[in-house]
C-alpha positions as CSV (number, residue, x, y, z in Angstrom):
1,M,47.2,13.8,-58.4
2,N,43.7,15.2,-58.1
3,S,42.8,18.9,-57.9
4,R,42.8,19.2,-54.1
5,L,46.3,17.7,-53.9
6,R,47.6,19.8,-56.8
7,G,46.2,22.9,-55.0
8,L,47.9,22.1,-51.7
9,A,51.2,21.2,-53.3
10,A,51.1,24.3,-55.5
11,A,50.3,26.5,-52.5
12,L,53.2,25.1,-50.5
13,A,55.6,25.3,-53.4
14,A,54.6,28.9,-54.1
15,A,55.0,29.9,-50.5
16,V,58.5,28.5,-50.3
17,A,59.6,30.0,-53.6
18,A,58.1,33.4,-53.0
19,T,59.5,33.6,-49.5
20,L,63.0,32.3,-50.0
21,V,63.6,35.0,-52.5
22,G,63.1,37.6,-49.8
23,V,65.1,36.0,-46.9
24,P,68.1,38.3,-46.3
25,T,71.5,36.6,-46.6
26,G,72.8,35.4,-43.3
27,Q,69.5,35.2,-41.5
28,A,68.6,31.7,-42.5
29,H,69.7,29.0,-40.2
30,P,71.8,25.9,-41.2
31,A,70.3,23.2,-43.5
32,P,67.8,21.1,-41.6
33,S,69.9,18.0,-41.3
34,E,72.8,20.1,-39.9
35,D,71.0,22.2,-37.4
36,S,72.3,21.3,-33.9
37,F,69.9,23.8,-32.3
38,Y,67.3,21.1,-32.3
39,V,69.4,18.5,-30.5
40,P,68.4,18.4,-26.9
41,P,71.1,18.5,-24.3
42,S,71.8,15.2,-22.5
43,P,70.9,15.2,-19.8
44,L,68.3,17.9,-19.8
45,P,69.0,20.7,-17.4
46,E,67.0,20.7,-14.2
47,G,63.9,22.8,-14.3
48,R,60.2,23.1,-14.6
49,P,57.9,22.5,-17.6
50,G,58.1,25.6,-19.7
51,D,61.6,26.6,-18.7
52,V,63.7,27.9,-21.6
53,I,66.7,25.7,-22.6
54,R,67.9,27.9,-25.5
55,S,66.5,30.5,-27.9
56,R,67.6,32.4,-31.1
57,P,66.1,34.9,-33.5
58,A,64.2,33.4,-36.4
59,A,64.2,34.7,-40.0
60,A,60.4,34.5,-40.1
61,A,60.1,35.5,-43.7
62,A,56.4,35.0,-43.8
63,V,55.8,37.8,-41.2
64,A,58.7,40.1,-41.9
65,D,56.4,42.6,-43.6
66,R,54.0,42.7,-40.7
67,G,56.3,44.2,-38.1
68,V,56.7,40.9,-36.2
69,T,59.7,39.8,-34.2
70,A,60.3,36.0,-34.2
71,W,62.2,33.6,-32.1
72,Q,62.7,29.9,-32.0
73,V,62.9,28.5,-28.5
74,M,63.8,25.0,-27.0
75,Y,61.9,24.5,-23.8
76,R,61.2,21.8,-21.2
77,S,57.9,19.9,-21.5
78,T,56.5,16.6,-20.5
79,D,55.8,13.5,-22.7
80,A,52.9,11.1,-22.8
81,L,54.4,9.2,-19.9
82,D,55.0,12.3,-17.8
83,R,58.8,12.3,-18.4
84,P,60.7,15.5,-19.1
85,M,61.4,16.3,-22.7
86,A,62.7,19.1,-24.8
87,V,60.6,20.7,-27.5
88,V,61.2,23.5,-30.0
89,G,58.6,26.1,-30.8
90,T,58.2,29.5,-32.5
91,V,57.3,32.7,-30.7
92,L,55.9,35.6,-32.8
93,V,55.5,39.0,-31.2
94,P,54.0,42.0,-33.0
95,R,56.3,44.9,-32.6
96,G,55.0,47.6,-30.3
97,V,52.8,45.4,-28.2
98,D,53.2,45.1,-24.4
99,P,53.8,41.5,-23.5
100,K,52.3,42.3,-20.1
101,T,48.9,43.0,-21.6
102,A,48.9,41.2,-25.0
103,P,46.8,38.0,-25.3
104,V,48.8,34.9,-26.2
105,V,47.4,32.3,-28.7
106,S,49.0,28.9,-28.7
107,L,48.4,27.8,-32.3
108,A,48.6,24.1,-32.5
109,A,49.6,23.1,-36.1
110,G,47.9,20.5,-38.2
111,T,49.9,17.5,-39.6
112,H,53.2,18.5,-41.1
113,G,54.8,15.0,-41.4
114,P,57.5,12.9,-39.7
115,G,60.5,14.3,-41.5
116,F,62.8,16.7,-39.6
117,G,62.5,19.2,-42.4
118,C,58.7,19.3,-41.9
119,R,58.7,20.9,-38.5
120,V,56.6,23.9,-38.0
121,S,59.4,26.2,-36.8
122,H,61.3,25.5,-40.1
123,M,58.2,25.8,-42.3
124,S,57.2,29.1,-40.6
125,E,60.7,30.5,-41.0
126,I,60.9,29.8,-44.8
127,G,57.3,30.8,-45.5
128,A,55.8,27.3,-46.1
129,F,53.6,27.0,-43.1
130,Y,50.2,26.3,-44.6
131,E,48.3,27.8,-41.6
132,Q,50.1,31.1,-41.8
133,P,46.9,33.0,-42.8
134,A,45.4,32.1,-39.5
135,A,48.6,33.1,-37.6
136,N,48.7,36.4,-39.5
137,E,45.1,37.3,-38.7
138,M,45.9,36.9,-35.0
139,L,49.1,38.8,-35.2
140,D,47.2,41.7,-36.9
141,Q,45.1,41.8,-33.8
142,G,48.2,42.6,-31.7
143,W,48.2,39.1,-30.2
144,I,51.4,37.1,-29.5
145,V,51.3,33.8,-31.4
146,V,53.3,30.7,-30.3
147,M,53.5,27.5,-32.3
148,T,55.0,24.3,-31.0
149,D,56.7,21.8,-33.2
150,Y,55.5,19.0,-30.9
151,E,57.7,16.2,-29.6
152,G,60.6,14.5,-31.5
153,Y,61.6,16.9,-34.2
154,Q,65.3,16.4,-34.1
155,P,67.9,15.6,-36.9
156,Q,67.1,11.9,-36.2
157,P,63.3,12.4,-35.7
158,R,61.2,10.5,-33.3
159,T,57.9,12.3,-33.6
160,T,55.0,11.1,-31.5
161,Y,52.2,12.1,-33.9
162,I,48.6,12.0,-32.5
163,T,49.7,11.3,-28.9
164,G,47.4,13.5,-26.9
165,R,49.1,14.1,-23.6
166,S,52.5,14.9,-25.2
167,E,50.8,17.3,-27.7
168,G,48.7,19.0,-25.0
169,H,51.7,19.5,-22.7
170,A,53.8,21.0,-25.5
171,V,51.0,23.4,-26.5
172,L,50.7,24.7,-22.9
173,D,54.4,24.8,-22.0
174,L,55.2,27.0,-25.0
175,V,53.0,29.7,-23.5
176,R,55.0,29.3,-20.3
177,A,58.3,29.4,-22.2
178,A,57.4,32.6,-24.1
179,G,56.7,34.3,-20.7
180,R,60.1,33.2,-19.4
181,M,62.1,34.4,-22.4
182,P,64.0,37.6,-21.6
183,Q,62.8,39.0,-24.9
184,V,59.2,38.7,-23.8
185,G,59.5,38.4,-20.1
186,A,55.8,38.4,-18.9
187,L,53.2,35.8,-18.0
188,A,50.4,36.0,-20.5
189,P,47.4,37.7,-18.9
190,T,45.0,36.0,-21.4
191,V,45.6,32.7,-23.1
192,L,43.8,31.2,-26.0
193,L,44.2,27.8,-27.7
194,R,43.6,27.2,-31.4
195,G,44.2,24.3,-33.8
196,Y,43.0,22.3,-36.8
197,S,43.2,18.6,-37.5
198,Q,46.1,17.3,-35.5
199,G,46.2,20.8,-34.0
200,G,42.5,20.7,-33.1
201,G,43.1,17.5,-31.1
202,A,46.2,19.0,-29.5
203,A,44.3,22.2,-28.5
204,L,41.5,20.2,-26.9
205,W,44.0,17.9,-25.1
206,A,45.7,21.1,-23.8
207,A,42.3,22.4,-22.6
208,E,41.4,19.2,-20.8
209,L,44.9,19.0,-19.2
210,A,45.3,22.7,-18.3
211,P,43.5,22.8,-14.9
212,A,45.8,20.2,-13.4
213,Y,48.9,20.7,-15.5
214,A,49.1,24.5,-15.9
215,P,46.6,26.1,-13.5
216,E,48.4,29.4,-13.5
217,L,47.5,30.1,-17.1
218,N,44.4,32.2,-17.6
219,L,42.8,30.2,-20.3
220,V,39.7,32.0,-21.7
221,G,38.8,30.1,-24.9
222,V,39.5,27.2,-27.3
223,V,39.0,26.8,-31.0
224,A,39.4,23.3,-32.5
225,G,38.5,22.2,-36.0
226,G,38.7,18.8,-37.8
227,V,39.4,17.0,-34.6
228,P,40.6,13.4,-34.5
229,A,39.0,12.6,-31.2
230,D,38.5,8.8,-31.4
231,L,41.5,7.1,-33.0
232,V,39.6,3.9,-33.5
233,Q,37.0,5.5,-35.7
234,V,39.5,7.7,-37.5
235,T,41.5,4.6,-38.3
236,L,38.6,2.7,-39.7
237,F,37.7,5.7,-41.8
238,L,41.2,6.0,-43.3
239,E,41.8,2.4,-44.4
240,G,42.1,2.3,-48.2
241,R,41.2,5.9,-48.6
242,F,42.5,9.4,-49.4
243,G,44.3,10.0,-46.1
244,F,45.8,6.6,-45.5
245,G,49.3,8.0,-45.1
246,F,48.1,9.7,-41.9
247,L,47.0,6.4,-40.5
248,L,50.4,4.8,-41.2
249,Y,52.1,7.8,-39.6
250,A,49.9,7.6,-36.6
251,L,51.0,4.0,-36.0
252,H,54.6,5.2,-36.2
253,G,53.9,8.1,-33.8
254,L,52.2,6.0,-31.2
255,D,55.1,3.5,-31.4
256,N,57.6,6.3,-30.8
257,A,55.6,7.4,-27.7
258,Y,55.1,3.9,-26.1
259,A,58.1,1.5,-26.4
260,E,56.0,-1.6,-25.6
261,L,54.0,-1.3,-28.8
262,D,56.9,-2.6,-30.9
263,L,55.6,-1.7,-34.4
264,E,58.7,-3.1,-36.0
265,N,57.5,-6.6,-35.0
266,Y,54.4,-6.2,-37.3
267,L,56.0,-4.5,-40.3
268,N,56.8,-6.4,-43.6
269,D,59.5,-5.2,-46.0
270,A,57.3,-2.6,-47.6
271,G,56.3,-1.3,-44.1
272,R,59.9,-0.9,-43.0
273,Q,60.7,0.9,-46.2
274,A,57.7,3.2,-45.8
275,I,58.6,4.1,-42.3
276,A,62.2,4.8,-43.3
277,E,61.1,7.1,-46.1
278,M,58.7,8.9,-43.8
279,K,61.5,9.6,-41.3
280,A,63.8,10.6,-44.1
281,G,61.7,13.5,-45.2
282,D,58.0,12.8,-45.9
283,C,55.8,15.9,-45.2
284,T,52.0,16.4,-45.6
285,V,51.9,16.3,-49.4
286,E,54.0,13.1,-49.6
287,L,51.8,11.4,-47.0
288,L,48.7,12.2,-49.1
289,V,50.2,11.4,-52.5
290,K,52.3,8.4,-51.9
291,Y,49.9,6.4,-49.7
292,R,46.5,7.4,-51.1
293,G,44.2,4.4,-51.2
294,K,46.6,2.0,-49.5
295,R,45.7,-0.5,-46.8
296,L,47.4,-1.8,-43.7
297,N,47.8,-5.3,-45.1
298,E,50.2,-3.9,-47.7
299,Y,52.6,-2.8,-44.9
300,L,52.0,-5.2,-42.0
301,T,52.4,-9.0,-41.5
302,S,49.6,-8.8,-39.0
303,S,47.6,-5.9,-37.5
304,P,48.7,-4.6,-34.1
305,V,45.7,-2.4,-33.5
306,L,43.6,-5.2,-32.0
307,T,46.2,-6.3,-29.5
308,E,45.8,-5.5,-25.8
309,A,48.8,-3.2,-25.7
310,W,47.7,-1.1,-28.7
311,L,44.1,-1.0,-27.7
312,A,45.1,0.3,-24.2
313,R,47.3,3.1,-25.6
314,V,44.7,4.0,-28.3
315,G,42.1,4.2,-25.6
316,Q,44.3,6.6,-23.6
317,N,44.4,8.9,-26.6
318,K,40.7,9.3,-26.9
319,L,39.4,12.8,-26.2
320,G,36.5,13.5,-24.0
321,A,37.3,11.6,-20.9
322,G,37.9,15.0,-19.3
323,T,36.0,18.2,-19.4
324,I,36.8,21.8,-20.4
325,G,35.9,24.8,-18.2
326,V,36.2,27.6,-20.8
327,P,34.1,28.3,-23.9
328,V,34.9,26.1,-26.9
329,L,34.3,26.5,-30.7
330,Q,34.4,23.2,-32.4
331,Y,34.0,23.0,-36.2
332,H,34.2,20.3,-38.9
333,G,33.5,19.8,-42.6
334,T,30.6,17.5,-43.3
335,Q,32.4,16.2,-46.4
336,D,35.7,15.6,-44.5
337,D,37.6,12.9,-46.3
338,V,40.5,12.5,-43.8
339,V,39.1,12.9,-40.2
340,D,35.7,11.2,-39.8
341,Y,33.0,13.8,-39.2
342,R,30.8,11.5,-37.1
343,Q,33.3,10.9,-34.3
344,A,34.0,14.6,-34.1
345,K,30.4,15.5,-33.8
346,K,30.0,12.8,-31.1
347,L,32.9,14.5,-29.1
348,G,31.0,17.8,-29.3
349,A,27.8,16.1,-27.9
350,D,29.9,14.4,-25.2
351,Y,31.3,17.8,-24.1
352,C,27.8,19.3,-24.1
353,A,26.6,16.5,-21.9
354,K,29.3,17.4,-19.4
355,G,28.3,21.0,-19.3
356,V,31.0,22.5,-21.6
357,K,30.0,25.8,-23.1
358,L,30.4,24.6,-26.7
359,T,29.5,26.1,-30.0
360,W,29.4,23.5,-32.8
361,R,29.8,24.7,-36.4
362,E,29.9,22.7,-39.7
363,L,30.3,23.5,-43.3
364,P,29.8,21.3,-46.5
365,K,33.6,21.2,-47.1
366,D,36.3,18.6,-47.2
367,H,39.3,18.4,-44.8
368,I,41.7,20.5,-46.8
369,G,39.1,23.1,-47.6
370,M,38.2,23.6,-43.9
371,I,41.8,24.6,-43.1
372,F,40.9,28.0,-44.5
373,H,37.1,28.1,-44.4
374,G,37.0,27.9,-40.6
375,N,39.2,30.9,-40.1
376,R,36.5,33.6,-40.0
377,D,34.5,31.9,-37.3
378,A,37.6,31.0,-35.4
379,L,38.9,34.6,-35.3
380,A,35.5,36.0,-34.4
381,F,35.2,33.6,-31.5
382,L,38.7,34.4,-30.2
383,K,38.1,38.2,-30.5
384,D,34.9,37.8,-28.4
385,R,36.9,35.9,-25.7
386,V,39.6,38.6,-25.6
387,A,36.9,41.3,-25.4
388,G,35.1,39.6,-22.5
389,V,31.9,39.1,-24.5
390,P,29.8,36.4,-22.7
391,A,30.0,33.1,-24.5
392,T,27.0,31.4,-25.9
393,S,26.4,27.7,-26.7
394,N,24.3,25.8,-29.2
395,C,24.4,22.6,-27.2
396,A,21.0,20.9,-27.5
């Protein structure tokens, strides 16, 4: 394992170890495989996107010392095919803030992996959420922070990784759900979206979808880093490289979202075993370590990605077909070794051509490094939007 992977693995292990020591007895929820809270009722109750199905207090060990109250909430949302679905998310409210006036940030998480135990609400609760520093900075501003798990995190997981419409809907509907919880009970006066990597794509999908899907939300700004905008270019970049596990996971995620893709028909024995192991518990570090340098021909009898059905769905998940009517900060590492820098920069140029008020930032960092190195600019940008500072743009 190289130094970057050792660093990430060590950080996650340290966070878990340090936090679990401080979780008071009786506050932690059942073991992940036994937690029925995450099993959606069947059929789903009637309602609207963002309606609360159930909620419960969360241990939230990582923010216990910050005066933050936490809940987990299952809420109605809409999948990639516009069908109703249930999603779980986390709602973090700094104590003493007035929900009627506090800004709400929907923080879309980066890749956590296909295993049920990888879900953001669980990682946040036990102190192993690797984007917790970003969440803490925003909580310290007195902002409410909400974080969706995305679709499919159930004891028998069927996650739809990298599926844009599903992710965007889940990001927006959690803002609605927070406002409909009795413990919060107010529609957010100011809404911000933020995400990195998978989360950067989810935040931009939410921003593109918001005018038609959630027009009542007062969205004022979006921050998106490390964005996988063009799945074709991202796929080509990952083949045989550092982040290949994310590519294999993306095929699995798209297959879960669109039944006609039938990934099983293309898998060899190694591929079936890999997908089974992923669902059984692989998280971010496992995706990076186990599959580093692998190629699709090691797991597939033939490639599905050039078939008509797959090309159509991949095309539907390309960002930039729409536009965004609020200021955007988009950033990327020029040495990104997971999400191709060039396709992200092209997305920024495409948004600029459509008149989006976009600020583009880049640093000479790799993908993991930018998880943290983008935080300062991201927070400054969001603070300006909350303060009503007129947005600038560096579009050429």
